[in-house]
C-alpha positions in Angstrom: 17.4 13.0 -4.1 21.1 13.8 -4.4 23.6 11.1 -5.3 25.0 10.9 -1.8 21.6 10.2 -0.3 21.1 7.5 -2.9 24.3 5.8 -2.0 23.3 5.9 1.7 20.0 4.2 0.8 21.7 1.4 -1.1 24.2 0.9 1.8 21.2 0.6 4.1 19.9 -2.3 2.1 23.2 -4.2 2.6 23.6 -3.5 6.3 20.2 -2.9 7.9 17.3 -4.2 5.8 17.8 -7.8 7.1 17.4 -6.4 10.6 14.2 -4.6 9.7 12.8 -7.6 8.0 13.6 -9.7 11.0 11.9 -7.2 13.3 8.8 -7.4 11.1 9.0 -11.2 11.1 9.2 -11.3 14.9 6.1 -9.1 15.2 4.2 -11.2 12.7 5.1 -14.6 14.2 4.6 -13.6 17.8 1.5 -11.4 17.8 0.1 -10.5 14.3 -0.7 -14.0 13.1 -2.6 -15.0 16.3 -4.8 -11.8 16.1 -5.6 -11.9 12.4 -8.6 -14.2 12.6 -10.3 -12.0 15.2 -9.9 -8.9 13.0 -11.2 -10.8 10.0 -14.2 -12.4 11.7 -15.3 -9.1 13.4 -14.3 -6.8 10.6 -12.5 -4.6 13.1 -9.4 -2.5 12.8 -6.1 -4.0 14.1 -5.4 -1.3 16.7 -3.3 -3.6 18.8 -1.0 -4.3 15.8 -0.6 -0.6 15.3 0.4 -0.2 18.9 3.1 -2.7 18.3 4.2 -1.0 15.0 4.4 2.3 16.9 6.4 0.8 19.8 8.9 -0.8 17.4 9.3 2.4 15.3 7.7 1.1 12.1 5.3 4.1 11.9 8.4 6.1 11.0 9.8 3.5 8.6 9.9 5.8 5.6 10.5 9.0 7.4 14.1 10.3 6.8 16.5 9.9 9.6 17.1 13.6 10.0 13.4 13.8 11.0 13.6 10.9 13.5 12.5 8.0 11.3 14.2 4.9 10.1 15.0 6.3 6.7 13.8 3.4 4.5 13.6 3.9 0.8 11.0 2.5 -1.6 12.7 -0.8 -2.0 13.3 -1.3 1.7 9.6 -0.4 2.4 8.5 -3.1 -0.1 10.7 -5.8 1.4 9.5 -5.0 4.9 5.9 -4.7 4.0 5.9 -8.0 2.1 7.1 -9.7 5.4 4.2 -8.1 7.3 1.8 -9.4 4.6 2.5 -13.0 5.5 0.9 -12.7 8.9 -2.0 -10.2 8.6 -3.1 -9.0 5.2 -5.3 -6.2 6.6 -2.4 -4.8 8.8 0.0 -4.8 5.9 -2.5 -3.2 3.5 -3.4 -0.4 5.9 0.2 0.1 6.8 0.8 0.7 3.1 -1.5 3.7 3.3 0.4 5.2 6.2 3.9 4.4 5.0 3.4 5.7 1.5 2.1 9.0 2.9 5.5 9.5 4.6 7.3 8.0 1.5 5.7 10.4 -0.9 6.2 13.4 1.4 9.8 12.3 2.1 12.3 10.9 -0.3 10.0 10.8 -3.3 9.3 14.5 -3.0 13.1 15.1 -2.8 13.4 13.9 -6.4 10.8 16.3 -7.8 11.4 19.7 -9.4 10.4 22.5 -7.1 11.3 26.2 -7.0 13.4 27.3 -4.1 10.3 28.8 -2.5 8.3 25.6 -2.9 11.2 23.5 -1.5 11.5 25.7 1.6 7.7 25.6 2.0 7.6 21.8 1.7 10.5 21.2 4.1 8.9 23.4 6.7 5.5 21.7 6.4 6.8 18.1 6.3 8.7 18.7 9.6 5.3 19.2 11.2 3.8 16.1 9.5 6.7 13.9 10.5 6.7 15.2 14.0 3.1 14.1 14.4 4.2 10.5 13.6 7.4 10.4 15.5 6.4 12.3 18.6 2.6 11.7 18.8 2.4 8.3 17.1 -0.1 9.6 14.5 -1.5 7.3 11.8 -2.1 8.6 8.3 -4.6 7.2 5.9 -4.7 7.8 2.1 -8.2 7.5 0.7 -8.2 7.5 -3.1 -11.4 6.1 -4.5 -14.4 8.1 -5.4 -16.3 5.8 -7.7 -15.1 7.8 -10.7 -12.2 7.7 -13.1 -10.2 10.0 -10.9 -8.3 7.4 -8.9 -7.3 5.7 -12.1 -5.7 9.0 -13.3 -8.4 9.6 -16.0 -10.1 12.7 -14.6 -9.8 15.3 -11.9 -10.8 14.3 -8.4 -14.4 15.1 -7.5 -13.4 16.1 -4.0 -12.5 19.8 -4.1 -10.3 22.3 -2.3 -11.4 25.9 -2.3 -8.8 28.5 -1.4 -9.7 30.8 1.5 -7.8 33.0 3.8 -5.3 30.9 5.8 -6.1 27.6 4.2 -8.6 25.5 2.3 -12.2 24.3 2.4 -12.5 20.7 1.5 -15.7 19.1 0.2 -16.2 15.6 -1.2 -16.5 11.9 -0.6 -14.0 9.0 -0.6 -15.3 5.4 -0.8 -13.3 2.3 0.3 -11.4 4.7 2.7 -9.1 2.3 4.5 -8.4 3.1 8.2 -11.7 5.2 8.3 -12.3 5.9 11.9 -8.9 4.7 12.9 -6.5 7.2 11.3 -5.6 10.5 12.9 -5.1 12.2 9.5 -6.5 11.5 6.1 -4.2 12.3 3.2 -6.8 13.7 0.8 -6.3 14.0 -2.9 -8.6 16.7 -4.2 -8.8 19.2 -7.1 -8.4 22.9 -6.6 -11.8 24.4 -7.2 -11.5 26.5 -10.4 -13.8 27.3 -13.3 -12.0 24.7 -15.4 -10.7 21.8 -13.3 -7.6 19.9 -14.3 -5.7 16.9 -12.9 -2.7 19.3 -12.8 -4.5 21.2 -10.1 -4.5 18.2 -7.7 -4.0 19.1 -4.1 -2.6 16.6 -1.6 -3.5 17.7 1.9 -3.8 16.2 5.4 -7.2 16.5 7.0 -7.4 15.8 10.8 -9.9 13.0 11.6 -11.4 15.2 14.3 -11.9 18.3 12.1 -15.4 19.7 12.0 -17.3 18.3 8.9 -15.4 15.0 8.8 -17.6 11.9 9.2 -17.4 8.2 8.5 -20.6 6.4 7.3 -21.8 3.1 6.0 -21.4 -0.5 6.9 -18.3 -2.7 6.3 -18.9 -6.3 5.6 -16.7 -7.3 2.6 -15.4 -10.6 1.3 -11.8 -10.1 2.3 -9.4 -7.6 3.8 -12.0 -7.1 6.5 -9.7 -5.6 9.1 -9.0 -2.6 6.8 -12.4 -1.1 7.8 -12.7 0.8 4.5 -15.9 2.7 5.1 -17.0 5.9 3.3 -15.4 9.2 4.3 -17.5 12.4 4.0 -16.0 15.9 4.0 -18.4 18.8 4.3 -17.0 22.3 4.4 -13.9 21.1 6.3 -11.4 23.8 6.9 -7.7 23.0 7.0 -4.7 25.3 7.2 -2.1 26.1 4.6 0.4 24.0 6.5 -1.8 20.9 6.1 -0.6 20.5 2.5 1.5 17.3 2.1 3.0 18.6 -1.2 3.2 22.1 -2.5 0.4 23.2 -4.8 0.6 21.4 -8.2 3.4 19.1 -7.3 1.4 15.9 -6.9 0.7 15.8 -10.7 4.4 15.9 -11.3 4.9 13.0 -8.8 2.2 10.9 -10.4 3.7 11.4 -13.9 7.4 11.0 -13.1 7.4 8.5 -10.2 4.9 5.8 -11.3 6.3 3.2 -8.9 4.7 5.3 -6.1 1.4 3.5 -7.0 2.9 0.0 -6.4 2.9 0.2 -2.6 0.0 -2.2 -2.4 1.8 -5.1 -4.0 4.0 -6.1 -1.1 1.0 -7.1 0.9 -0.1 -9.6 -1.8 3.4 -10.9 -2.3 3.5 -11.7 1.4 0.0 -13.4 1.1 1.3 -15.6 -1.7 4.3 -16.7 0.3 2.2 -17.4 3.4 -0.2 -19.6 1.4 2.7 -21.6 0.1 4.4 -21.9 3.5 1.1 -23.1 5.1 0.7 -25.7 2.4 4.1 -27.2 3.0 3.5 -27.3 6.8 0.1 -28.8 6.3 1.3 -31.5 4.0 4.2 -32.3 6.4 1.7 -32.7 9.3 2.9 -29.7 11.2 -0.4 -27.8 11.6 -2.0 -28.6 15.0 -5.4 -30.3 15.0 -5.4 -31.4 11.4 -4.9 -35.1 11.8 -1.8 -37.2 12.2 -1.3 -38.2 8.6 1.5 -36.7 6.6 -0.1 -36.0 3.2 3.2 -35.2 1.6 3.5 -38.9 0.5 0.9 -38.5 -2.2 2.4 -37.7 -5.7 -0.5 -35.4 -6.6 0.3 -33.2 -3.6 4.0 -33.2 -4.5 3.3 -32.1 -8.1 1.0 -29.2 -7.0 3.5 -28.1 -4.4 6.1 -27.9 -7.1 3.8 -25.9 -9.3 3.1 -23.5 -6.4 6.8 -23.1 -5.7 7.6 -22.4 -9.4 4.9 -19.8 -9.6 6.0 -18.2 -6.3 9.6 -18.0 -7.4 8.7 -16.4 -10.7 6.5 -13.8 -8.9 9.1 -13.0 -6.2 11.9 -12.6 -8.8 9.7 -10.1 -10.7 8.8 -8.3 -7.5 12.4 -7.9 -6.3 13.7 -6.7 -9.7 10.9 -4.1 -10.2 11.1 -2.6 -6.7 14.9 -2.3 -7.1 14.3 -0.4 -10.4 11.9 2.2 -8.8 13.1 5.7 -9.5 12.0 9.0 -10.9 11.6 9.2 -14.7 11.9 5.4 -15.4 12.4 4.2 -18.9 9.5 3.0 -20.9 10.5 -0.6 -20.3 10.8 0.0 -16.5 7.3 1.6 -16.5 5.8 -1.3 -18.4 7.6 -3.7 -16.1 5.9 -1.9 -13.1 2.5 -2.5 -14.6 3.4 -6.1 -15.4 4.6 -6.7 -11.9 1.5 -5.2 -10.3 -0.7 -7.4 -12.5 1.4 -10.6 -12.0 1.5 -10.3 -8.2 -2.2 -9.6 -7.8 -3.2 -12.4 -10.2 -0.6 -15.0 -8.9 -1.5 -14.4 -5.3 -5.0 -15.5 -6.1 -3.8 -18.5 -8.0 -1.3 -19.7 -5.4 -4.0 -19.4 -2.8 -6.4 -21.4 -5.1 -3.8 -24.1 -5.5 -3.2 -24.2 -1.8 -6.9 -24.7 -1.1 -7.1 -27.5 -3.6 -4.0 -29.2 -2.4 -4.7 -29.1 1.3 -8.3 -30.2 0.7 -11.5 -29.8 2.7 -10.0 -28.8 6.0 -8.4 -25.8 4.5 -11.9 -24.3 4.0 -12.5 -24.1 7.7 -12.2 -20.7 9.3 -10.2 -22.2 12.1 -7.3 -22.3 9.7 -5.7 -19.2 8.1 -5.7 -20.4 4.5 -9.4 -19.7 4.1 -8.8 -16.1 5.1 -5.7 -15.8 2.8 -7.8 -17.0 -0.1 -10.5 -14.4 0.5 -7.9 -11.6 1.1 -6.0 -12.5 -2.1 -9.2 -12.0 -4.2 -9.1 -8.3 -3.4 -5.7 -7.3 -5.0 -6.8 -7.1 -8.6 -9.5 -4.6 -7.8 -7.2 -2.1 -6.1 -6.9 1.3 -7.6 -5.1 3.1 -9.1 -3.7 0.1 -10.9 -6.4 -2.6 -11.2 -5.7 -5.7 -13.2 -7.7 -4.3 -16.1 -6.0 -0.9 -16.0 -2.6 -2.6 -16.0 -3.5 -4.6 -19.1 -4.9 -1.5 -20.8 -1.7 0.5 -20.1 0.7 -2.3 -21.1 -1.1 -2.8 -24.4 -1.5 0.9 -25.3 2.0 2.0 -24.2 3.7 -0.9 -25.9 2.2 0.0 -29.2 2.1 3.8 -29.0 4.9 6.3 -28.2 3.9 9.4 -26.3 1.7 11.7 -28.4 1.1 9.1 -31.2 -2.4 8.4 -32.5 -4.0 6.9 -35.6 -6.1 10.0 -36.4 
């Protein structure tokens, strides 16, 4: 991105981001919160919420303004998404999949090195992808996981793309494919089919949900984030055109190496969940939750102490979140990269702990499915498992990269 565009993005934060957050808050308070229990209990996709997101322009949140979108940068996306996460975790988490597709294809790709021919090719193709969102209201998914080390960046993707005249033939399987059966397009990460396959040959390509050879299989009955409907996606000899590519050939590997914050788009959902659990606890102890009894439990010192503990942990988490998303950029320093891992780990772990404290502080009634805290608690347990940066992988990378410079070994 050129310097002028970066200045415009920072100006947007000071003049428009509050309005976007308020719009997200309004949707959350007026409709999303009331629907969340239904999606959770039935493990069904929040189609109605997406109708509202579409109507209010949020499907184009990260699409550049010159292409008809709202022009949000990475930091703005994170702040808006964390607000959505307060009201329906499944909606916020699936919205991440859609938004980061447009973010990666948009302003993130503008920062990457491309030849003039690649740049022209990418600009022409993304016009078509963005038009599908803005004019047709299309939803994009982004299935990563394959049950191998690929999604963690340790091996080539098992899903393959074979070059043929006019396009590609895609074969493979994605598990935990959020929005499966709900998205119009799947942003598939796959490896170009060569004799020797390499992560450098990753292809990022949009597969239409109605293309021949695409199928969704399996049941969906998980612990939490039930409304994401993350069933298994199968791709059998699926043909897609050249123009379906979301990034030019070979560019995704550069993005993954140079723009690591691109893998943090999951964390705003869990930041929002943590804040929602704290807010519920305060309202519950003040006697403001309907049908939970007339007594104001705030008078008990034990409740006051735990509320203080929750508040401190929440403030620490939010401060780290805001600092790190503000630092997101291409080619971050080693310290900024380590901070990104630490932020991902902290938010995912602290969201669980804040929800645990909320359950303990509110007591037995909070376990009832008639109250949202029980759902928040289950949803919060899922964050540390999310690829590509699970809690274990964050710890592994922080430890290794703290102690070794690039290229160093003990052999």
